[in-house]
N, C-alpha and C positions, 0 to 999 in steps of 0.2 A: 248814824241813823240810816236805815235801809228803807227805801220806798219801793214797793212792789208794783211794777207796771205790767205784770203778766206778759213778760217778754220771753217766754219759753218756747214759742212756736218756731218751726223751721223757717217760715217766711220772715219773721222778725229777725231771726239770727242772720239770715242771708242779707236782708236789708242793712242790718247793722254792720256786717262785714264790708259791704259795698259803700255805704254812705256815712258810716260812723255816727249813726243815729243816737246811740246812747250818750256819747260825749256831747253832741250838740244839744240834746234835750236836757241833760243835766246842767249844761251851761245856761240854758233858758231858766231852769229852776233857780240856779244861783243868782241870776240877774233879776229875778222877779220875786223871790221869796219875801223880801222885806215889804214890798207893796202888797202882796197877798195877805201877810199878817196884819198890815195896817188896814186892809179892807175889813178884816175881822174886828179889829178894834173900833173902826168907824161904825160898823153895824151895831156893836154892843153899846156904843155911846149914843146912838141915834134914838131920840125919844119917840119918834114916829114908828120905829120898828120895835116891837115888843119882844125883846129877848131878856131873860132874867139872869142868864149866866153866859160865860164864854163858850161853852159847849153848844148852846143854842145859836150863838153868833157864828161859830164855825159852820154849823149845819145850814144856816141861812145863806152864808156866802157860797157854800158848795151848791146849794139848791138854786140860787139865783144866777149862777154863772157857770153852768156845766159845760157849755160849748163855746163860750166866748173867751177871749183873752187867754189862750192856752189852757182852756178848761181840762183838756185831756191830761195835762200835767198838773194843773192847779188842784184838781179834785183829789187825786191820790196823795199829793203832798199835804194838803190841809187835813185830809182824813188821818194821815199818819201823825201829824202834829197834834191833832185833837186827842189822840190816844195817850199822850203823855200827861197824866194827871198832875204831876208836879208843875208842868208848864202852865196848865190851865189854872191851877191854884195861884201861881205867881202872877199871871195876867190879872186875875180877879183881885188880888191883893193890892196891886199897884195901878188899878184901872183909872185912877184920877187923871193926872196930867202926864202920865208916862208915855214916851214914844217908843214903840217896839222897834228894835234893831236886830 
């Protein structure tokens, strides 16, 4: 899976060469992806939040947390995950007591 973070500018390329930003950020994604997907599951299951499907739950998590908790990484990651229809169908199929890993 490739997540696009719009990293084509000269400034970002330079910062990456100096500070190894891409590896650090992708490490952050690896360390947090399970929690981010569990956030989606919790929003979907929350009766107070009216989402009828997982696509809406993904959208809600993205909307509610754009700048907190690594939102600059979380938003593109969840947006990319949301684009996998088979993943969404699997989540919805097993939405009962399944823990996303």
